[in-house]
N, C-alpha and C positions, 0 to 999 in steps of 0.2 A: 523462376531464372529472372524473370523481368522485375522482381520486387527486390530480388540481389542487386541488379545493375543500378536500381534507381538508388539503393541505399549507399552503393559504392562511389556512387556519383554524387550524391548528396540532392538529388533532384527534389523539387518539390512536389507534393500531391496534393489532391483536392482542397486541403486547408490552406495550401499557399506555403507549408511549411514542410521541411523533410530531415534527412537524418543530419544534417548539418546545422539544423538550427539550434540556438541555445535557448534556454529559458526568459534571458531577458529581451532576447528577440521577439519571441513569442508573445510575450506580455506588454512590449511596447505601446501598442495602441488600443488597449484594452480600456474602454470607459467603464471603470469599477463605481458602482454605487456606495452608499454612506459606507463608513468603515466595516469591515469583512473581519470575522473571527475564524481563524483557522487552526485545527489541532493537527500538529505534523510529528508522527512518531519516525523514531530513527534521524532525529535532525540534527544530531552533534556531529556527524560526519557524511562524508560522500553526497550521493544525489538529494539526501533529505536535508541536509545541511544548505546544499543550493538551493533547493526549493524553498527553505525558510527564510534563506538571506534575500532571494527574489520577490517573494511575497511582500516582505516585510518593507522592501524597497519601493514596492508597488503599494503601498498604506495599509496592508491587512495586518489585524492584530494576529501576533502569533504565538500559541502555548507549545511550549517544547517539553513533552513527556519524557524523560529519562531518567536511566538507571544511574548513570554517573552525573552526580549534581555539578561537579567541578568543571568536566567537559561543556556541560551545559550552559554554566555560567560563562564558560569563555566563548561560546557561541556566541550567548547574548552579547556580550562586550563587543564581538567582531561585527555584529550586527550593526550595534550602535554606534561604530566608528565610522560607517558608511551612512547609515541611516540615524541621525541623532534623535529625532520626533518619533521613532518606532516604539511600537510597545510589544515590549517579550516578556511573557510570563513562563518562568520554569518550574516545573512540577514535577516531582518522583513519581517513576513508575517501574516495574519489572514486567515484561509483557509476558513471559514465561509463567508468572504467578498469577493465578485467579484472585487470589484476597489482594494482592497489590493493584491490580487493574480495578478492581472494586472501590478501593479505598482512592485511587487516582479520580475516578469517576466523580464520588462523593465530593472529594476536595475542589473540583472543577466546578462541579453543579452549584456548590455553595458561594461560588462567586458571584453568581447571579448574571454572567454573560451570556449574549447571544452565543449560536454555532452554526456557523453557514458552511464550514468546509471541513471535513474529516478525511486527512491523507494516512492510509495505513501504509506506510511505507517502511518501516525497519525489517530488516531481515537479517538471519541467522543461518549459516553452514557449520554443520558439526562432521567433520571427519569422522570421530569415534561416537559409540552411541553412550549418549548421556540423556538423563532423565530432569526433569523440570520438580519442583517440589510437590507439585501434584501427581508425580510419579506417570508422566507423559513424554515421550521419546521429545528432546529438547527444539528440534528444529519444527518440527509441527506445533508443538505448544507455543512457539514464539511466532513464528511467520504465520500460521492461520489461527489457533484457536484463541491466541491473546486477542489477535484483531477482531476476531469473530464476537467475543464477548465485549471488547471495547465498542464496538458497533452498537450489539444489543442494549449496552447500558446508556449509549448517547444519543441514538436513534430518536426517542420522542422529542427529546431538547431539539432535535435538528428541524422535527415535522413543526414542533410548538415555533422555532425561531422564523420558519419560513411564513407559516401562517400569519405571525404577526407583523413581519416586516415586507412581505410580498417578494422577499429574494428567494429565490429557489436555492435549497440546500444542494451540497455537492458532496457525493463519498467516491473516494478513489483509493482502488487497492492495487496496490503495486505489485505485479506478477512477473512471469518471466517467458520468453519463447521456449524456455527449457520443459515448461507444463506439457507441451506434446510429445515428450518422450515417455510418457507414463502410459502402460497398456491396461486394458481393465481390470485384467486379473491382478494387476498389481496395486489395486487402488482398492483396498478393504480397511475399513475405519478401524475396526480393534486392532489388526495387525501395524497401522500406522501409528496407532499409540503405544503400543507396546512391541515394537518389533523385537525378533529373536538375535541376538549377540552375532550368532554364528552367521546370519546372512544380513546384517545393516549393511547399508550402502549409502556413505552420506550424501552421494549426489542424486539418488533416486529418492531419498527421504526430502532433500530441498526441491526438486521436482514435484513430487507428489503434494506439498504445501503450496506451490506456486499454482499448480491446478486449482486446490482446493480455493484458492483466493478467487479466482475466475468463475468456479461454481458458486462462491458465495455471493460473487455480485449478481450473476445471471438471476438465481433466488430471490434475492432482497430485492432487486429491480422489480420482479413480478408482483410480489406482495406490496411495494410500495405503490405501483400502479394501480393494484386493486383497491386500496385503500385513497386513491386519488389525493396522495401525499404530495405535496411539493419538495420533493427531494429525488434526486438520482443517484445511482451508483455505479461506476465503471470499472473494468479493470484496466490498466497499462502494462506495457515491457517497455521499459527506458533504454532498452538497446543492452547491449555488453559493455559496461563502464568500468575504465579503470579504479575499480574501488578495492577495500579489503576483501571483499566477497571473491574477487577475482583473483587475490593474492591467495586465498584458502582453497582455491581451485588449482591453484600452481603446480601442485604434487602430482596431478595427475597427467601432466606433460613435461615434454622434456623443455629445458630451458630455451634451446633454438626455435622450438615450435612456438614457445610463450612469446619470444621476442618477436616472430613473424605475426603472430597472431595481436599481439599489442599494437600493431599498426593499424589494425582495423576496428579496434575498440572505439568508443565515444569517449570526449573527454565528459567530466561532472556537468559542465555546464548544457552540454548536449544531451546528458542521461537526464536531467532535470527537466527537459523542455517540455516534454509530452504530460506530464502529470501537473506542470503549471497551464500548459495548453486546455486541457481537461476541466481544471479545476477554476479556470477564470475566463476563459473564449465564449464570446455571446454565440459562438458556432456551435457548441456543444449544449445549449440551453435546451433542456427539454430531453436529451438523449441518454438514455438509460440501458443498462444490461449488454454494453457494448464492450468490445476491447480493440485499445489502441495502441500502434507502433509508431514512432517519426513524426507525432504528431497527427496521423490520419486513422481514421477506423479502419480495420483489417480481421482477417480471418481469424480464428484460433481452433485448434482441435476439435473433432468430431466428440471427443467424449466432453469438452469443456461446454459445447454446446447441447448437452443430453440434459434436458429439462427433470426427467426422474431420476437422475444421478444426482442434479443438483440440489433437488427437494429431498431425496433420503438423506446427503451430506448435512442439509440444515436442521432437518430432524434430530439426526444423531448427536448432531454439535450441541444443539441447544437441551438436548434431554441430558447429555453427559454436565453440562453447566451445569443446569438446575439441580441436578442430584448433588452434585460436588459443593454447590453454594446454599443449597436446601433453601431454594426459594422455590414458590409457590408453582404448581405442576405446569409444563410447557405445552402448549395448546399444538393441535395436531397440523 
């Protein structure tokens, strides 16, 4: 109840920011080191676009991976109108396709650029059951497995960059408070890969993918700490934001309820604030495996905190990807 009242009132938490803070506000006074490079998925619209705009304004080199290159080009132009000196690079990717993600990573690595920040932001919500080209349910393939593979293929570049520059690498998985809706008996890897048409529920699939994003952050944080790697990973809940994802959900509630609920929703600049805060703030230096909302560390569900669940999901995900891409055998 206290957290709800704090949210509605927009009161600041320990970080000095709260639910009403915008991405520009939370990055105004960050003393950034020499030029950082960030990859931001889903940066052609919504909170991803705002994250890219603000980071570019603060001097970060922004890589925009996109399926729609026309939209990505338009986003690049919008950034340049506001920040003419910004460096923005557009590369093609389809996050639901393992082969496309592998091509993107090869293309990015061939540029010889450092990588300081990876923001796994892109989100997909499917009302009806759809499958990716890899024959995996589309929401799980895009929101979770696509970002899992992207991170796997770029993590060594981030570790290398941190070691060479002395600047800590940061990975942010954009999750959602809806992750807490998932029950233990409703989180079965093979069932999430290939659900039955008769029992498919779009909201449940979305919630499962967002729980997986947090578990991924928890497990990879543990592994990176064991390696003494100077790279952190955290999960964030951006808030319920007025974006295309919300419009996709609208069919589940009446127009009148949607109108009332919309008054409590965050604006896009407010929704991007937590991602920018965790990605750039000196206050999050060295913090890893945590969950943030409204620019403050907060609690997630008990299942999202389950270390064995996180490790099992990571093992199953890595084994699947290594089989599909015919990579060397995955480590235990």
